[in-house]
N, C-alpha and C positions, 0 to 999 in steps of 0.2 A: 713572382710565381716560379716555383722550382720546375725544372724540366723533368719529364717522365724518364725513368731509367730502364734500360734493357740490359740484362746480364746474360752473356753468352758463355756457356761452360764448354770449353774445348775449342782448339784452333786447328782442327784437321781440315779436310776438304770442305765439309759442311759448315763448320764454325767460322772458318776464315772467310768463306764466300758470303756468309750471312753478315759478318761484321763489315766487310768491304762494301757490300751493296747497301746495307742499312745506313752506313755513314754518308753515302752519297745521297740517299733519299731523304735523310733527316735534315741535312744542311744546317746542323747545329741546333735544331729545335728539340732534340732529344739527347740524353746522355747514353752513351754506349760503353759498356764495360765488358772486357774480354778476360775471362779467368782461364789460365793455361799454365801447365807446369814449366814450359820452356818459353823463351822469347822469340821463337821462330815457328813458322809453318814448314812442315817437312813434305817435300814432294816425293812421296813414297815410291812411285813407279820407277824412279831412277836409283833406288837404293841398291839393287844388285850391282850396278856399275860402280858404286862406292866400295862395296865389298871386293870387287875385282880390280880395284886400283885404276879404273878408267877416269872416274871423277873424284875430285877432292871433296871432303865432307861438306864444306860450306857451300858448295855449288848447289846442293839440293835443299838448302835451308833458306827460307825467305824471312827477313827481319819483320816482326810484327809491328814494332814501333816505327820502323822506317817506311813501311808500306800502308800503314793504317794511322795516319796522323790525327784523325778526328776520333780515334778510339782510345779509351783509357785501358792500358794493359795492367793486369794484376797477376803477378806470378804466384802460383799456388795450385793446390789440388783440393777439390771440394770434399769435405768430410761429411757434411750433413746438409740436406735441403729441407727447410721447414716450409712446406707448401701453404699451410694456413697463415703463418706469419710472413710469408713472402720474403724469406731470407736464405742466403747461401752461406754456410759456415765453411771456412777453408783453412788450410795450413800452408804457410809460406815455405820457401825453399830452405829457410834457416830455422824452421820449427815454430815460428811465430804464428799465432792464430788471428783470424779476422772474420768479419761478417759483412756481407753485401746484401743490402735490401734491393728489391726490384719491383717494377710495375709489370714488366714482361720478362719471362725467363725462356731462354732457348737452350735446350739440352742437346749438345752435339759432341758428346764425350768420346765417340768413336768406338774402337774395338781393341781387343787384346788377343794374345795367342790362344788358339783353341786347344784344349787339353782332352785327353782320353785316358780312361782308367787302365793303363797298360803298365805292367811292372817295369820300373827303371826309367820311365819317360821324364818325370819331373826332376830326377836326380842327374840324368846324363844328357838330356837334350837341350838345345838352345834354339830359340825362335828367331824370327826375322821380321820384326815389326817396328823397330826403332833404330836410330842412328848408332847408339852404343852397341847394339847387336851386330850391325854391319861392320863397325870398326873392330870389334872383337874377332869376327870371322876372318877379316882380312889378315890380322895379326896371326891368328891361329893357323890358318892355311899356310901362310909364309913360313911360320916356325916349323910346321910339320915337314914341309919339303926340305928345308935346310937341315933339320935333324936326320931325316931319312937319308940324305946324301952323305951324311957323316958317319952313319952307323955301318958296322960290318955284319950285323945280324939280319939275314934276309927276311925273317918273320916280322921283326920290328919295322923294318923298312917298308914292307908291304902294308902293315897296319897304318903307319903314318901316311902313306900315300893313297889310302882308300878313304873317300869322302862320301858319306851316305846322306842323300837328301830325300826326305819323306814328304810326299805331296806333289803331284804333277800338274798343279794348277798354274796360274800365271807366275806367282812368285817362285815356286819350286823349280819350274821349268827354266826360268831366266837365271836363277842362282846356279843351277847345274850347267847351263850353256856357257855362262860367263866364267864359272869356276874352272871348267876344263881348259878354256883358252888361257886363263891366268896361270894355272899350274904348269901347263905345257910351256909357256914362255919362261917360267922360272927354271924348269928342268933343262931347257936349252942352254942356260947359262951355268947351271949346276947339275951336270949329268949324274943320274942315279946309277944304280948297279946295272950292269950290262943287260939289255933287253927289258928293263923295268920302266914303266911310266906311270904317272898318276892315274888313278882309277876313280871316276865319279859314277855313283849309282843313283838312279832316280826311281823311287818306288811309289806305287799308289795302288789301292784296291780297285780303282776304276779300270775300265777295259781299254782306255786309250789316253794318251797325253792330251792335256787341255780339253777335258770332257765338256766344258761349257761352250766351246766354239764349234763351228762347222767342221765336219770331218776332214775336209780338204786342208784346213789350217792345221788340224791335229797331225795329219800325215806330213805336212811340210815341216813342222817342228820335230816330229819323230825322225824324219830323214836327216835333218841337220844334226840332231843329237847323235844319231848313229854314225854319221860320217866323222864326227869328232871323237868317237870312241866312248861316249857316255853309255853306261850299261843301264838301259831302260827296261824296267820290269813292271809290267802292268799285271794287275790281279795278285800282286804280292805286296806284303807290308812287313812290319816288324812285330814279332810276337813278344819279344822281351829285350830290354836293353841292359847290358851288364857293363862292368868296368873294362872288360877286354874286347867287347864288340857287340854285335847285334844278332839275335836269333830271328831269322825270317820265318814267315808263316809257311813256307815250303820246306822247312826243316834245315835249311843251310845256315851255318854260323859264319858270319863275316867279321873278321878281325878289323877293327877300325878305331881310330881316336876321335873321329868327327861324326856327329849326327846333327843335321840341320832340320828343324821341325817346321814345315811349311804346309801343314794340313788344312789351313784355313783360319778363320777368326771367329770369335764370339763377341757379342756386344759387351761394352764396358759394364762391369757389375754395378756402377752407380745407378743405371736405369732400373735394374731389377730391385734395388733397395728402396725405391720410392713407394712401394706398396700400391701401385696402380696397375690396371690391367696390362698384361704382357702377352707377347706372342713369341715363343721360343727365345726368351731373354731380351726381346726388344720391346720398347714402350709403344703401345698401341696409340696411333693418332688417326685423325680423319684425313680425307684428301687435302685439307687445307693445312695439314701438319700441326694441328692443334690437338691437345689432349682432351678427350670428351670429359665434360664436367669441370675442367680446369682451363677455361678459355684464355687465361693469362700465361699458360705454359705451352710452349712449342717444342717440338723435337724433330730432328732431321739427321740424315746420315746413318751410320751403322747402328746408332742407339735407338732408332725409330723403325717401327713396322708400318710402312706407308702403303696403303692400298694401291695395287697396280690397276688403274682404270683401263689399261689396254688388255689386261688379263683378269677379268672379274674373278674374285675369290682368292687371288694370290696377292703377295706382297712384293715390292720391288727388292731385288737382290742387294746384297751389301757390296757395292762397288764404288770406286772413286767417281765414276761417271754420274751415277745417281746422286751421290753425296754432294758433288759440285753443283748440280742442277737444283737439288732440293734446298741448298743453302741460299741460292738466289731467290727462289720462290718464298722461302721462309722470311727473308728480309722484306719482301713486298707485302706479305701478309701481316707481319708485325707492324709495318707502317700503316697498313689499312686499319688495324685494330686501334690506332691512335687517330683515325679519321682522315688519313692521307691515302686516297685511292680505294680500289675495290679488292676484295679477297679473290684469290685464284685457286683452283684445284690443281694438284700436281699431275701432269701428263707428260709423257716422254716419248721420244722416237729414237729407236736404236740407231746410233751413228756408226756402229762397227767397233772393232777392237784391234789393238796392236800389241804384239808380243816381241820384245827385243831379244834376239838370240845371240847377240855379241858379234863383233866384227862388222861385216856389212850384211849379215843375215838377219831376217825377221820374218814373222808371219803376221799378216794384216788383212782386214776386210773392210776398209773405209767405204761407208755408204753401200755395203753389201758386195763390193767388188773384191774378190779374193786375190791377194798378191803374195808373192814369195820372193826370196833372193834379194838382190840389190834394190829393186824397186820397192819392196816392202820395207827394207832397211831405211831408205830415204824417206818414205812416208812416215815411218815410226818416229824417226828423229825429228822430222818436221812437226809432227803432231805434238811431241813433248815440248819442243821450243815454243809452239803456239799456246800450249796449255799452261806453261809455267808462268806464274805472276811476277817473276823477276829472275835475275841472274842468267838471262838468255845468252848474252855475249860471253860470259865466263864459261858456261856449259859448252857452247860451240867451240870456244878456244881450247878447252880440255879435249874435246873430241878430235880436233885438228892435231893437237900435240900427240895424242895417243896413236894417231894414224902414221905419224912420221918418226916418233921416238919410242924407245923401249920403256916399259912401265917400271916404276921404282918399287921394287919388292923389298920393303924393310919393315921390321917390327917396331912400332912406336911404344908398345907396352902401356898404353893409356887405359885400356879397359881389361879387367881381369875376368876370368871365367865366372867366379862367384858374383861378380857385379851385374851379370845379365842372366838371372835365372829364368827358366821358362815360365814358371808359375808366378807371374807378376801382373798386377793391374796397372803398372806404369812402365811399359816397355820403352818409353821415350827417355827414361831416367836410368842412369847407372847407379847401382847402390854403393854406398860407402859405409865403412865401419862406424857405427855409433852415430851416424848423421842422418840427413834426410835422404830421400830417394827410395824409401820403402813405402809400403802401403799399410794403412792402419788395420788393426784387427777388425774383422768384419762383424757388423752387428745388424741384425734384421729388425726392422721396426714396422709394425703393421699399422699404418695410419698415415696422417698427413706429414709426419716427420720421418725422415729416413737417414740412416748413416751409411756412408760408403764413399770411397774415393774413386774419381774417374781415372780411366787410363789416359784421357785426353788424347786419344789416338789421332794421329795426323795422317789422314788419307786412308782410304780403303781400297783394296784390290780384291777382285773376285777370288774366292778360295778355290783350291784345286779339286773340285768335285768332292767326292766322299773322302773324308780324311783317311790317310793311310794310318796304319796302326803301328804303334810301338817304336820309338826311336831313341837312341842315345845321342848326344850332341856334344859340343864344346870339348874342352880338354881339361885334364886335371890341373889344379893350380899349384903354384909353388911360391915360396916367399919372395922371389925376386923376378922382375919382369923378364920375359924372354927365356927364362930358364927351362930346362927339360922337365916335363911333367914327372911327378913322383912315381907314377906307374903308367904303363901303357894301357890305356882304357879309353872307351869312347866318351867323349863329351866331358863336361865339367865335373868338378869334384862332387862327391855325394852331398845330398841336401844338408846333412848335419854340418858340413864344412863351409856352408855359405851363409852370409849374414841374413838376419831376419828381415821381414818385410814390415814390421810395425814401425810407426813414426817415432822420431826421436823422443817426443814428449811422453810416450807410453812404454818405452823400453830403455833399459840402461845402456850406456855407451858400451860398445864392443871393444874388447881388448885383444891385441894380437896374441897368438899362442906363445907358450913359454919358449924362450930362446930367440924369439924374433923381435927385433927393435920396433918401437912404436912408429907409426907413420909420421913422417916429417917432410921437410922440403926436399931432402935427398934420399928418402927411403920410401919405396912403394909399399902400400899396405898389402899384407899377405892374407892367406885364408883365415876366416873367422868362423866361429861356431854359429850355425843358423838356428833360429828359434821360431820361425814361422812354419806353416804347414802347406803342402801342395793344395792348390785350388782344386775344386771338384771339376770333373769333366763336363763337357757341354751336355745340356739336357737333350 
């Protein structure tokens, strides 16, 4: 007699926890299949430390096959879910297609960058949801400081040394806090023009930093940022992003080559494509995390609108804390659906939050106790070590080395600007010319069958209140890694210069521009013409 099969789509906080818990409960009595674009779980809360050179990239990645030995890992992205036929159709990393049948389906596709219909955002901004984006930002910031130190033009130097972060939530606040420390350390070894230092700006239309937290924690974060020289502007956002800088809503034009988009997240489009009842892009489920009318389908994490039983009439926010807890409960309820145990409803108790501000500074309120300074820093790092499902010793070792040794600020040139566009449903994958890593053309299907690719988001962090408006980001690309951008402008090259998002099977291979050698073992791929379109803004 064949074992019942559970297919889990996405290995973020929710999907990973579901697979790990279910494998322990099943004890080999059920087959568990995990479909994910990458072979690792990304511990997203420490991603700002990767961008700032504190942690090496592999420290925040947990091997799926190494930590889930009883789970079958399938590399790929879901293209279509046939709910009536109980099948998941997917595309592998090399363009091959496959189908997975299931008895139970767990949708834990996560979230992607939140977009707003603001001129220039899709063309010039870069998000911060995946490892490729963090690696790109580290290279880009390093390059800008080095090029600024070498130029004799004060205007260009100032533009290169200005870094704009939009969104003062968890991610944006941590990126700005760590970024200021990172660039200050670089400048101490590569002095800029007399009296000039890197300038980090943190913008948000909210009235305070970290609007989701207690006001005392917001004041702590604001004080730390101010002491470091971060230009915090609340009630201000970006009205338009151009190639030379950003126009703010207060009328000021800021020349910059860098815009980091941290205004929040939106559910992965795969959930919306199923044709089932939705709540602001999230799949509606009952308190047991099951889809009404589809008892074989479960959803958790950012992809699911889970009723908040502690706050009737509301839904749980899209945070890593909720996704991690929902993943565990989802596993128990899947097992119960096979006759092993009883179903449970999702209830939660707020355990507090931690915000790492770099160095020994942090803001935290564990169990409702507000902390700041060194004590908050110790609690924050202790929490992350306890929460990580692996790599604890390596992470602790990197922290120790960072405390006693200078950081290595070098450009690796592995991720190009056009490889990490803002409008992607797969932020965990860097795009390549003519290959995989893009997303398929989106097709809506009203019924039991739906077409769409998941972002497979790994981990969810709370968004920074109301998204700030209008940012540019990244840097212009050039045909060789580490080279000076073609023009001084904020963020990546225009959309037409970046590769398309359609899968390899549905679009022709992309060729390099005239005069540029084809990619090879010794030649980095240069900018290519983009053929996809910016995703629509969040509803």
